[in-house]
Steps between C-alpha positions, in 0.01 A plus 500: 500500500457343841169348604428798725576744216275309261222506758545873558485574128222269384275396791232732643609621842219354709725331757755628748750223440793417724840495322537126452450272197386146582577228248439169679305356791488172692294428808518791745794660320549724197825599331594825329696548178826497698421166664420645844250296702198655674265343753156597369246591769269681255449208257371712215262670748351177633496336156777239518336286766715200415809711446672574173471248218335221703572174315139378490377829351791524255433146382129569455567820304756336274276201429195717429698749289599217272142378473251790488547860613182683395174436315252759642202435724278423202614140547562256784851418621596246764704697760233767566219284643760291684620815677143613565420169672820516705417850628131428556578185698760682709293811572144375527390742229303390193643633174798695368566773244861533386686814399858627512546699820359597837360826367311311229371250755366788711346661189313174441382494861375860478311431179355180645371686808339774293325248275393284795299793636325548167426128470343518846272781381685773688651731235539776759760290682822629343721604794806302603660556842876465533753596765725798533867412434394196296654399169306322226683577175590764241209501255255789529244293689755339730686822585158640585443200725846562647455728800817703444472842329866493393413234242189687381572872479661502153225294339171667588213480435483168674237229466190597701341283767777435754497583871791469745516417870797485739634145511382308807247774592183300559280801574609678180431186296149470642434866431624480139290197407147554377236437238736594215780264609562225246833378642761532772855445373774439757850354537537255793839663550581839351840466336595817316428726797736315731356154580191547716292188578125541521326484836268201527201719593558721194479215250215336694308826478567518125362147464185572701435828318527330160260229614258761632515725191527232232844632408810314382788450744823511298838414648803621309744216564739597223780531756366293790393194302674166447698456819635850556333545840568151638165367377413424140270805490490801726127466570570170677651691794159656562258214426314740271439391143466768232260478208775597255877475535780627278842341454819576304865550606602158641244320280729456199827439682642805322295471182227767453149377581203627700177340611159609624328222695130516586281283719137392496256711297773755426684242292212512249483878454721535193367387164677476163588852391494655850874478558806362326878499474692422183793345684317405820532133591728419208654150507849622592388709797266229626766230470733713711227567756396135520858403582546785747177456696542123516854537634393756761222273627684169481850621593416621849583862413190646663611356833855620435361848450325483836795360695783700344284813489437483875873444559590793274264736682655410836850564368402836353370617837857487629628756249587843640257782432199275438160647585283207386518175305172382349370257242392145435723218379761634261322830441675722751545869564761646736429856607790703632489794740721712277464558120768247407314266261635627166856528627475154655374348174780665302774385739351150520516476121869592512551215748309249288149511647188617314225658712222747421472845659145630536504870571753626752454267795384157380692213342294224339617138477328252266768234438434174314292248692799263481722727712683332790572611856869511410426745219288706740796514741723617216252773405457620856876508543535722194224731624659522843839586351 
């Protein structure tokens, strides 16, 4: 059987896969089973921040795999607190909880917010406000937090206590917040709905409302974090610090790991037994993340994201049929006048370029942070053709 036949016969059909089998990757390129090269401008959906098989991450994984892979969180291991310190120092937060994915990181943030209200003597504060068209994960709590009914309809009843407001609608946010609000959960840039950056006033209002109501401001930086937007964290574009922040995707350089960071008094909310993860923060994942985050910070890749991202956006504006190009850094959405996105993504794949169609009109680009202007020119040329 071929790989595609094996997949069809034995893997649950939860993905609409494109007809290509990748077997090898290096830098900004991947190669299929026939040896064809593809320029990857999806990067595992914003995961491969340093490209495919970055040498520093590969070396760290290989070294750690030969030393200690897993023990459980009943004991101390060296890579986990090292990673926690690295992220705390970089973000200005206070403490970290490690898990395996962005959805799990958001689950931790939701639980933390609910408990924080009870610790403060406000058990009636159970509501969490999120945005319409947001995306926060696939668990029951995080699809409930996700403001898109298409992800929710097959899995009702959902988790109670969530309210939704239109993204960037300040008046709606003010109206939704009240005495029962325990948290506001927002993405600095909405990714899955087509790359929509937050308005400064919207996030500033969320910050002031949380301060006023004693609620937790949570930023979901699973996609925006660690250089993707041209700053190390998305919140740095707005000069607004959250109380809790979630990370995943780029964090492990391709290896699965998630993190919930909390600042100040919110870093002390969880106690032993409140939350846990069997594999969370295991030595192998943390070794990969330590290498990845250090390379992103020290290698100048955040600045590269800013510079090349701005260049890429300007080049995209010259494509025919473009309605709007929006984004920050190397998190970019190109919206077309006509419903050409899926056809464009399919034809680009045939020509050796990987891009992501969102709906009918939007193409999303989240290439590795190491991408060059020359590779951008090649991608734009393929799109134009």
